[in-house]
N, C-alpha and C positions, 0 to 999 in steps of 0.2 A: 504493500500500500504506500510505503514511503517512496518507492521508485515511481509509482504511478502519479503520486501527488507532485513530485518534482518534474516529471514528464509533462504533466498538465500545465504547470507554471511556465515552463520553457516554451511549450507549444503555443500557449495563449499569446505570449509576447511575440513569438515568431510570426504568427498569423497577423498580428496587428502591424508589424513592421514591414513584412514583405510576403507573407504566406509561407506555406510549407510546414506548418505545425504538425501535421499528421506524419511527417517524416520522423517525428519523435514518438508520438503516442501509438501509432500503429505497430512499429517494431517492438515497442515496450510491451504491448498487449500480447503480441505473438511470442515474445521472449518468456512471458510468465505462463504460457501454455494455452492461450485461447486459439480456437480454429480461426484461420484467416478471415472468413466471411463474418463471423461473430466479432472478431477484433475490429474489422473495418466499420461495422455498424455501431459498435460500442464507442469507437474513437469519434465517429461523426456526431453522436449524441453528446459525448462529453465535451467536445470543443464548441458546440453550437452556442451555449450561453456566452462563451468568451468572444465569439465573433459579434454577438449582439452588443456586448460591452464596448468592443472596439468601434462598432458602427456609431454608438452613442457618442464616443469620444471624438469621432470624425464628423459629427452632425453638421458642423458649420462649413464643411468642405465637401459636401456631397454634390458632385456635378456629373453630367453625362460624359460619354466617351465618343470621341470622333464625331461630335455633333449629334449623337443619338441620346435622347432623354432617358433618364432612369425610369420614368413612367412607362416607357416602351420596353426597356430591357427587363424590368421586374417580372411581368407575367411569363415572359419567355424563359427566364431563369427558373421560376417555380415549376413550370411544366416540365422542363428538362430534368430537374431534380427528381420529380416524381417518377418519370420514366426510367431514369438511371437506377433508382432504388428498387423499382420493380424488377429490372433486369438482374440485379445482384441476387435477389432472393429466389428467382426462378431458374437461374443458370446453375449448372452443376458446380459444387464447391471446388472440385478438382480443376475445372477450367479457370476459375478465378485464381487459384493458387499458382497455376502455371503462367498466367499472364501478368501477375503482379510485378516481377522484375522489369518486364517490357513497358508497363505503364509508368513505372518509376523512371526508367531510362528516357522515355518520351518526354516526361515532364521536365527532367533535368536538362536535356539537350535543347528543348524549346526555350526554356527560360534563359539558358546560357547564351544562346545565339539569336534570340528573338529580336532584340533591338537592331542588330546588324542586318538581319534578314529584312526587317522592316524598312531600313534606310535604302537597301538595294531595291526592294519592291517598289517603294514610292518613287524611285527615279524612273521606273519603267511604266507604271500604270497608276490609275486612280481607283481606289476601292470605294464602292458606293454603300448605301445603307443596307440594302438587301443582303449582301454577303456578310456584313457585320452582324445582322440579326441571326442569320443561319449559323455562323460560327459560334455565337453566344449560346444558341440552343444546343449545339453539339457539345460544347464545353460543359454546360449545365447537366447534360446527360452523363458525361464523364464524371462530374462532381457527385451526382447521386449514386452512380455505380461504384466509384472508387474516389473517396474524398481526398486521397493523397495528392497534395500539391495543386488542387484545383485553382487556388488563388494565383499560384505561379503561372499556371496555364493561361488564365484570363489575361494577366498582365503581359505575358509573352506574346499572345495573339494581338492584344490591343496595341502593342508596340509596332505591329505591322500596319496599323491603321491610324495611329495617333503619334505625334511627336512629343507628347507630354512625358515627364520623367516619372519615376516610381512614386515619389512622394505625392504628386498631384493626382495619381491614379488610386492612391490608397483608400480614400473614402468610398469611391465607387466599387472597388474590389471587395472591401469588407461588407458593404451593403448587399451586393449581388451574390457573394458567397453565402451570406446569411440566408438569403432568399432560397437558393438552391438547396442548401443544407437543411433549412427548416422544413422544406417539403419532404426531403429524405428522412429526416428525424421522425416525422409523423408516421411515415410508412414503416420504418423499422420498429418503432414502439408498438404500433398496432399489430405487427407480425410477430411480436415477441422475440425479436432477434438480438436484443440488447442484454448484456451481462451488467446488471445494475450496480453491484458492489464495486466493480472496477470502474464503471462509468462515473459513479459519484466520487470516487477517490480522485479522479482527474478534474471533475467538473468545477468544483469550487476554486481550485488553484488556477484553472484555465481562465476563469472570469477575472481574477486578480491580474494574471499575466497579460490578458487581453487589454485591459484598461491601461495598465502601466506601460505596456508596449506601445500603445497608440500615442501616449504622451511622449515617450522616448523617441518615437519615430520622427518627431519634429526636429530632433537634434542630431540624428545619426546620418552621416553622408550616404546618399543613395548608392554610390559606387561600392562603398564598404559593405553595405547591406547585401548588395547583389553577390559580391565575392563570397561572403560568409554563407549565404543560403545555397549557392551553387556547390560550395565545398561540402556542406552537410548533406545535400541531396545526392551528390555523387558517391559519398561514403556509404550512405544507406542503400543506394541502388546496387553498389558492388557487393554489399553484405547479403542482399537478397538473391543475387545471382549465385553467390557461393552456397547459399542455403539450399538452392534447388539442385545442386550437383549431386 
């Protein structure tokens, strides 16, 4: 329980600053013996109040992305989260276990190279609103299916569409991650897929970490944040590839 409480505190702060908190909570739950599907559902539920706390801390900085209003992005994110959560619970557990390292790798590579890819893409073409909405929907499905690094995925893709830096995207990221995860949380709770003792051990500390991290994010250089999160996500990804051997 001490391990899970510490993991929740760190994950809540990470989610507030740049995302990727489930890179801490998910492996911690797997490490103590939870099956991967249950660990993923439990991690999503445990981190959800922390993202709400972060959203509240960012309430004065909630703006749209690439000219698209949050009022448009919100229902798309909720619907995607519901679909993703449903896929997680109906798909075979063995399939989820096999795809975990690849999902982690995708998130890590996209976040590490997203901004550079965005600069190259913007030199060649102009992306409209329709592709933006379609991508947000797909990311939200990903978030409901596998909460790991969904915030990183959102900002990585947004960097293909918008020139804003990580700090200016933080409010929209926490808000829309909360929306997608909130839909998934309702699904997981109704399906009885959550291990509550472990979830509660992380939940309270994640709220504290989420609010404190959002305040700290105003002072942490965006470049340093990016380097630290990429390093952590790469380490966790490598560990899960080794685990499947």
